[in-house]
N, C-alpha and C positions, 0 to 999 in steps of 0.2 A: 477567919476566913468561912465564908458562906458555904453552903453545902453545894451549890451550883457550880461555884467554884474550884471547890475542890474536884470536881467530877471533870471538870474542862481540865485542870493540870493532869490529873492521871490518864486521860484521854489522849492530852498531847504528847504525855509523857510514854504511854505505849505505843503512839502510832511513830515516834522516833525510833525507840528499840526495834520496832520492827523494820523500820527503815535500816536502820543501822544493820541489824542482822541481815537482812537481804542483801546487802551492798557488800559486807565484810566476811560473811561465810559461804562457804563451798556446800553448793546445793546439791551439785552431782546432776542438775539438767544440762544435758547438751553441752558439756565439758568433757575435757580429755583428763587424765588423773597428773598432770605435769605436776601440778602443786599439792597433791594429795600427799598425806603422809602414810608409808608404808605400813601395813599391818602385819605382814611376816617376812620374815629375814630372806635377804637377797637369793640365797641359794635355794630356798622353799620356792620362791617365785620362779626361777631360773628353770628348776626340774619341774615344775608345773607347766611351763611353756615351750620346753625344749622342742617337743614333737610338732608344734603348730609353725616354730620358726624354722625348724629342720626340713620342713614341709614345703617352703617359698624356695622356688627355681632360683639357684645361683647362691644359697647358703650354705658356707662348707662348715661351719663350727659353730658353737654358742658355749660361752664361758664367762666367769666372774672377773670383772676387771674394776679398776679404780679411776676415777676422775682425777684430774690434776689437783682437786683440793683434797681428796682421800675419799671421798664417796664412793661407796659401794656402788656399783653397775652391772649391767649384763653388756657383755660384749658380742655383739653378731658378728661373724668372719664372713666376707662373700668374695666370690671370686674376682668379680670387676664392681668397684663403687659406682652405680650411677643413679641418678635422681629417680629415674622409674622403679629402681629397686629399693632404693633409700626410703620411697614414699610407700612400700609395700610392709614395712616393717615399721612396728609400732617404735613411736616417740620414748613413750615409757610403759613399764609392764608393773601394774598394782603399787604404783608411788617410786619405783626404784627406774632411774633413767636409763635407754637403752642407747648404747653407741656402736655406729656401723664401721667394721674395719675392712678393707682390702688386704685379702690373704694370697689371692692367686688361686689357683687349683691345688688342692691338696693329695697327695698320693702316698700310700702306705710305703716305707724305705724297704728297698729290695733288702733280702740278707740271706746267707744260707742258713737252711735249717740243719739242726744237728742232728 
């Protein structure tokens, strides 16, 4: 193989690898983290975001839950599940799925004090 042919083969190979990398890899530019692999455990992520989630009007509680397939998730409980409220809550946090559940109003139980 002549030198110019070798250079051409290398250039085409590099261009192909660059193209495949751009198509297949997460770049983080303008994307959400639905496909991102979590780098922290779900409990740490929930604890890091609980205050910002609880600050959203209509949110009553935040907890760790599980999807049907057993994947850990962050569950956000709301008074009434509406599209508007669901749009204000992220779909994922640091790679962990977020599920919105309607809880209604949560009030403390009344009980006699000892």
